[in-house]
C-alpha positions, 0 to 999 in steps of 0.5 A: 360154362355150359348149362347142359345138364346131364342125367345118366339116362335119356330116352331115345326116340330112335329105334336104332342107334343114330349110326344105323341112320347112315346111307349104306351107299355114301356112308353119310348119316346124321352121325356125321354131325358131331352136335347130333351125334353127342347130344341125345336130346338134339338127336331126339328133336332131329329124329322127330323133325326128319324121316331118316328112314327114307331120307338119310339127309334133310334137303335143308343145310340149316336143318342141324342149326334149327334143332339146335336153336330149337333146343334153346327156346325158352319154354315161357318166353318163346325166345331162343336163348344164348348158351349159358343165358338160361339153364337147360331145364328152362328150354326146350331141351328139357321137353326132349328129355321126356317120353316123345309122347310128352314132348309132342303133346307139350307142343300141341298144348303150348302152341304159342311157344312151338310157333316161336321156335326156329324149326316152325319158323322154318317149315311151319305146320308141316313140321309140326305134322311131321312130328305128331307122325313120327311120334308114333314110330318112336320107341320105348325102351323097356329098360328105360323108366317111363314116367306115366303121368296120366291114364293116356301115357299108360294106354300109349305104353301098353300099346306099343308093347302089345305091337312088339 
């Protein structure tokens, strides 16, 4: 039984669709992973966690596995949950449904949980710093509702639209 909650809209963090990140020479890219191609939350986390624009494929063959299990990390205990053990609303998958600034701010404010994730355990502070840097490059689709929860969200959203 799947606990994945399907919502009609997930904000895509990457400015372009996953297929656009294929290596033009080899035709290989992140969409070769069925998991990343079919799960927009996984693609959001993977996009934040790897510079696909300059390196089409992560060097670590376990990268996608780390993404999968990071999404299954419980938001309160930091424990990686088996599929079906806890609904997505209780795992980090719920965080990556929100706009990238919100997700990154949540990770920063919940360092004890962040440090328990498979991605952090594999790549350490360098991963978290990369996520912070890449958040700035994430798209905000003007056709997708954006939940402004405080003034800082509004300021960031306005800055992104003014930069276009």
